[in-house]
GUVEXVO-432124 format. One record per residue (C-alpha): residue number from 1; residue in one letter; y, x, z. Coordinates in steps of 0.25 Angstrom, whole numbers, plus 5000, padded with zeros to 4 digits. Layout:
<pts>
NUM,A,Y,X,Z
...
</pts>
This chain:
<pts>
1,M,4905,4852,4727
2,T,4909,4854,4712
3,P,4897,4865,4705
4,D,4911,4875,4703
5,R,4913,4877,4717
6,L,4899,4879,4719
7,N,4900,4890,4707
8,S,4913,4895,4714
9,P,4911,4909,4723
10,V,4913,4908,4737
11,P,4922,4917,4743
12,E,4920,4928,4751
13,R,4923,4928,4766
14,P,4928,4940,4775
15,V,4916,4946,4781
16,D,4919,4945,4796
17,V,4916,4960,4800
18,S,4915,4957,4815
19,A,4904,4946,4814
20,T,4896,4957,4807
21,P,4890,4965,4818
22,D,4887,4978,4812
23,A,4902,4980,4808
24,V,4907,4979,4824
25,P,4904,4993,4829
26,L,4911,4998,4815
27,I,4924,4990,4819
28,R,4924,4994,4834
29,R,4920,5009,4830
30,A,4934,5007,4818
31,L,4943,5003,4830
32,R,4940,5014,4839
33,E,4942,5023,4828
34,R,4955,5017,4824
35,E,4958,5019,4839
36,R,4955,5033,4842
37,M,4963,5037,4829
38,L,4975,5027,4835
39,E,4974,5034,4847
40,A,4972,5048,4841
41,G,4986,5045,4833
42,R,4994,5042,4846
43,R,4990,5055,4853
44,G,4993,5064,4840
45,A,5008,5057,4841
46,A,5009,5056,4856
47,G,5005,5073,4856
48,P,4996,5079,4868
49,T,4990,5069,4876
50,R,4994,5075,4887
51,S,5000,5064,4899
52,A,5015,5064,4902
53,A,5019,5069,4916
54,P,5021,5058,4925
55,A,5037,5056,4928
56,G,5040,5065,4941
57,S,5029,5076,4936
58,A,5040,5086,4932
59,A,5044,5087,4945
60,R,5028,5090,4950
61,T,5024,5105,4950
62,S,5010,5110,4950
63,P,5005,5118,4963
64,T,5005,5132,4954
65,S,5021,5127,4950
66,R,5026,5125,4964
67,S,5018,5139,4968
68,R,5026,5146,4958
69,K,5038,5141,4964
70,G,5034,5144,4977
71,L,5033,5159,4974
72,S,5045,5159,4966
73,A,5053,5156,4977
74,V,5045,5165,4986
75,A,5048,5175,4974
76,L,5064,5172,4976
77,T,5064,5172,4991
78,F,5057,5188,4990
79,A,5067,5192,4979
80,V,5080,5186,4988
81,A,5074,5194,5001
82,I,5072,5208,4992
83,G,5087,5206,4987
84,V,5092,5204,5003
85,A,5083,5215,5007
86,T,5087,5224,4996
87,S,5104,5220,4997
88,V,5106,5220,5013
89,P,5105,5233,5020
90,A,5093,5236,5028
91,M,5099,5235,5042
92,A,5107,5221,5039
93,L,5096,5212,5040
94,L,5090,5219,5054
95,T,5096,5220,5067
96,E,5098,5233,5075
97,E,5085,5231,5083
98,D,5078,5229,5068
99,V,5083,5242,5065
100,R,5079,5249,5077
101,A,5066,5243,5077
102,Q,5063,5246,5062
103,A,5068,5260,5065
104,I,5059,5263,5077
105,Q,5046,5258,5069
106,A,5049,5267,5058
107,Q,5051,5277,5068
108,Q,5038,5277,5073
109,L,5029,5274,5061
110,A,5036,5285,5050
111,P,5030,5298,5049
112,A,5040,5309,5047
113,T,5035,5314,5034
114,P,5044,5322,5025
115,S,5045,5321,5011
116,D,5044,5333,5000
117,G,5059,5334,5001
118,V,5057,5341,5013
119,Q,5050,5352,5016
120,G,5045,5361,5028
121,F,5054,5370,5035
122,A,5050,5384,5039
123,A,5058,5391,5052
124,P,5063,5405,5049
125,A,5055,5414,5054
126,Q,5064,5419,5067
127,Q,5065,5405,5072
128,G,5054,5402,5081
129,V,5048,5388,5082
130,A,5050,5383,5094
131,S,5039,5374,5102
132,I,5044,5361,5107
133,V,5033,5356,5116
134,R,5035,5340,5115
135,D,5030,5329,5107
136,G,5038,5332,5095
137,M,5038,5321,5086
138,Q,5033,5309,5095
139,V,5045,5313,5105
140,S,5054,5312,5093
141,S,5049,5298,5089
142,R,5051,5292,5102
143,E,5066,5296,5103
144,K,5070,5291,5091
145,V,5061,5278,5094
146,A,5070,5278,5107
147,G,5083,5282,5101
148,L,5082,5271,5092
149,R,5082,5259,5102
150,S,5097,5266,5105
151,M,5103,5272,5094
152,R,5116,5267,5087
153,I,5112,5263,5072
154,A,5121,5260,5060
155,D,5118,5259,5045
156,T,5122,5271,5042
157,F,5109,5277,5035
158,T,5094,5273,5033
159,N,5082,5284,5038
160,N,5069,5284,5033
161,P,5061,5288,5046
162,A,5050,5292,5036
163,G,5059,5302,5028
164,A,5058,5318,5027
165,V,5072,5316,5029
166,Q,5079,5308,5039
167,W,5092,5304,5045
168,P,5095,5309,5060
169,F,5092,5295,5066
170,P,5081,5285,5062
171,L,5093,5274,5059
172,G,5106,5273,5055
173,V,5114,5278,5065
174,P,5131,5277,5066
175,I,5139,5290,5060
176,S,5151,5291,5068
177,D,5155,5305,5058
178,W,5153,5309,5044
179,F,5152,5322,5035
180,G,5167,5328,5033
181,P,5181,5329,5036
182,R,5185,5322,5048
183,A,5196,5321,5060
184,A,5190,5330,5071
185,P,5185,5320,5081
186,T,5185,5328,5093
187,E,5191,5341,5098
188,G,5182,5352,5092
189,A,5176,5343,5081
190,S,5176,5347,5067
191,T,5185,5340,5055
192,N,5175,5342,5044
193,H,5161,5335,5049
194,M,5149,5340,5045
195,G,5139,5331,5047
196,I,5139,5317,5053
197,D,5137,5309,5067
198,F,5128,5299,5069
199,T,5130,5291,5082
200,P,5117,5284,5086
201,G,5121,5286,5100
202,S,5118,5297,5111
203,G,5103,5301,5113
204,V,5098,5295,5100
205,P,5087,5305,5094
206,I,5091,5311,5082
207,Q,5080,5314,5072
208,I,5078,5329,5062
209,M,5082,5326,5048
210,A,5070,5331,5042
211,D,5057,5342,5045
212,G,5064,5356,5047
213,V,5065,5368,5056
214,V,5076,5368,5068
215,R,5086,5379,5066
216,E,5096,5377,5076
217,V,5096,5371,5090
218,V,5109,5372,5097
219,T,5107,5364,5112
220,G,5120,5368,5119
221,D,5131,5358,5119
222,N,5140,5368,5112
223,G,5148,5368,5099
224,G,5153,5356,5091
225,C,5138,5352,5087
226,G,5133,5350,5102
227,V,5117,5351,5103
228,N,5112,5352,5088
229,V,5101,5356,5080
230,T,5099,5361,5066
231,I,5088,5359,5056
232,D,5082,5365,5044
233,H,5076,5357,5033
234,M,5070,5359,5019
235,I,5074,5346,5011
236,G,5071,5347,4997
237,G,5070,5361,4996
238,Q,5085,5364,5003
239,L,5088,5369,5017
240,V,5094,5357,5023
241,S,5099,5358,5037
242,S,5101,5346,5048
243,K,5109,5348,5061
244,Y,5111,5338,5072
245,C,5123,5340,5082
246,H,5127,5334,5097
247,M,5114,5332,5101
248,Q,5112,5330,5116
249,S,5109,5342,5125
250,G,5095,5343,5127
251,S,5091,5333,5116
252,V,5086,5343,5106
253,R,5072,5341,5103
254,V,5070,5354,5093
255,S,5071,5368,5093
256,V,5074,5379,5083
257,G,5064,5382,5073
258,Q,5056,5370,5075
259,Q,5050,5363,5063
260,V,5055,5347,5065
261,K,5052,5335,5058
262,V,5060,5325,5052
263,A,5064,5315,5062
264,E,5060,5321,5073
265,T,5072,5322,5085
266,V,5080,5332,5084
267,G,5089,5328,5098
268,L,5096,5316,5102
269,V,5111,5313,5099
270,G,5122,5319,5109
271,N,5135,5320,5110
272,T,5137,5338,5114
273,G,5145,5346,5105
274,V,5158,5342,5101
275,S,5156,5327,5100
276,T,5164,5315,5102
277,G,5151,5307,5105
278,A,5136,5305,5104
279,H,5132,5308,5089
280,L,5124,5317,5080
281,H,5132,5327,5070
282,F,5121,5328,5059
283,E,5122,5339,5049
284,I,5117,5343,5036
285,L,5117,5357,5031
286,L,5112,5361,5016
287,D,5105,5376,5017
288,G,5108,5374,5031
289,T,5123,5377,5031
290,R,5130,5368,5022
291,Q,5133,5355,5029
292,V,5133,5343,5021
293,D,5135,5327,5024
294,P,5123,5324,5030
295,Y,5125,5309,5029
296,A,5126,5311,5012
297,W,5113,5321,5013
298,L,5105,5311,5021
299,T,5109,5300,5014
300,A,5104,5308,5001
301,N,5091,5313,5007
302,A,5085,5306,5019
303,S,5073,5299,5014
</pts>
């Protein structure tokens, strides 16, 4: 070897870092840090790290969602039922026996309690109040319950069994003739009908329209009205009288001057006087004398 070569500098060789024991942990730590930075970068680009829903998950619903849907279905069914109940007449969905059963139950349970519109009516001093020895309201109720089982009914009116002013029957019944001008149905009958004719059937109990005092009782089969009763009531501060005609002989349950209650029985449907068949001719007289259309008046005033 020549002296020149011996004096020339020896080129430095690259240091094998991996062979340096102290350097190994530093390299691994740097790699881990780099991996973390790369992973963080991928997450930032992909957005939130929530896992994607598996295919078909849209068709799956949570129990809460199912319960909400169930409640919505129940609410819809209830709304439809309410719509039907309010749009269909009450009697349209019931049989005649159902209507009778409901009326009998209401008749047995409902108290006769007058409202503020009906005041007590005192009998004039010259009229003695006759004493009638009977069970009163209990007998009246039994008669009406028995009558409900056989009476003819119709969708002509709706009666409130707890009302202070009521129709002459607990249920709607057929009406055969109305108030006003008409052709006389038989000899001796009027051509200007001053009441309306209810035809529930012979022997059906007739109920008193409101609290009041009996003014007149005709027990004989005389004159056009036959056996009849007139009762005075104070309603809304006004004298209003009700008249019940053509009742059966011997069926009158009241006497002159007696204080009576709404829905008590006044008598039974009959065929006395000038009549072509068993019916109740019913009149309303304002101020005790002026006859008005009973159907219109009851429609406006019955509870």
